[in-house]
C-alpha positions in Angstrom: 47.0 -5.5 -24.6 45.9 -2.3 -26.1 44.5 0.3 -23.8 41.2 2.0 -24.3 41.6 5.3 -25.8 40.3 8.5 -23.6 37.8 9.1 -26.3 35.7 6.6 -28.0 32.7 6.2 -30.3 30.3 3.9 -31.8 27.5 4.0 -34.5 24.0 2.3 -34.3 22.0 2.1 -37.5 18.7 2.7 -36.3 17.0 1.9 -39.7 18.8 -1.9 -39.6 18.9 -2.1 -35.6 22.5 -3.0 -36.0 26.0 -1.5 -35.6 27.3 0.6 -38.6 30.6 -1.1 -39.5 33.6 0.3 -42.0 32.9 3.9 -41.3 35.7 6.3 -41.5 35.9 8.6 -38.5 38.2 11.6 -38.0 39.1 13.1 -34.4 40.0 16.7 -34.2 41.2 18.8 -31.2 40.2 22.2 -32.2 40.9 22.4 -35.9 43.9 19.8 -35.8 43.4 16.3 -37.0 44.7 14.1 -34.0 43.7 10.8 -35.2 41.5 8.6 -37.5 39.8 5.3 -37.2 37.4 2.8 -38.7 34.5 1.3 -37.1 34.7 -2.4 -36.3 31.9 -5.1 -36.6 30.4 -4.0 -33.5 30.4 -0.2 -35.0 33.2 0.7 -32.2 36.2 2.8 -32.4 38.0 1.9 -29.1 41.4 2.6 -30.3 42.9 5.1 -32.7 45.3 4.9 -35.7 47.4 7.4 -33.8 47.7 8.0 -30.1 47.1 11.4 -28.5 47.2 13.0 -25.2 43.9 14.2 -23.8 43.7 17.8 -22.8 40.9 20.2 -21.7 39.9 21.4 -25.2 37.4 21.5 -27.7 37.0 18.1 -29.7 35.2 17.3 -32.9 34.2 13.7 -34.4 33.7 13.5 -38.2 31.7 10.7 -39.4 31.9 9.6 -43.2 28.3 8.3 -43.5 27.8 8.6 -47.3 29.8 5.7 -48.3 28.3 3.5 -45.5 24.6 4.4 -47.0 26.0 3.8 -50.5 27.4 0.2 -49.6 23.8 -0.4 -48.4 22.2 1.1 -51.6 20.4 3.4 -49.4 19.9 7.1 -50.1 20.8 9.6 -47.2 20.6 13.1 -46.8 23.9 13.3 -45.0 27.3 13.2 -46.3 28.9 13.4 -43.1 28.0 13.9 -39.5 30.1 16.2 -37.1 29.7 16.1 -33.3 31.5 18.9 -31.4 32.1 18.5 -27.6 34.3 20.0 -24.9 36.5 17.8 -22.8 36.8 19.5 -19.3 38.6 17.1 -17.1 41.3 14.7 -18.5 40.8 12.2 -15.7 37.4 11.3 -17.5 36.5 8.9 -20.3 34.4 10.3 -23.1 32.3 8.0 -25.0 30.3 9.8 -27.7 27.8 7.5 -29.7 26.0 8.2 -32.9 22.6 6.9 -33.4 22.2 7.0 -37.2 19.6 6.9 -39.9 19.5 8.2 -43.4 17.4 11.4 -42.5 18.3 11.9 -39.1 20.9 11.5 -36.4 21.3 11.8 -32.4 24.1 11.9 -30.2 24.7 11.8 -26.4 27.6 11.4 -23.9 27.8 7.6 -23.1 29.7 5.8 -20.5 
């Protein structure tokens, strides 16, 4: 059984009211790429392509959203979305959702 990663994410397409599947996501620790993933049918990444150790540091998720909108034949203002956040306690789980539309997005710390 695969263990859930210490950092997870999911994307909800607010225009469609559905998860955003098949979106490439890169995870950085500082400026170093530490893993990549692609959202599943539920718009989630719960396991990454490469394992990594969680340390107290700055992290960044980069969502490649332009191909997603192109696949839907939808114009989008955004090519990609970057979410930077800080891990302060390695004993916690960090879930970072992206609420997405072609002309806006928001995020929050999930559970």
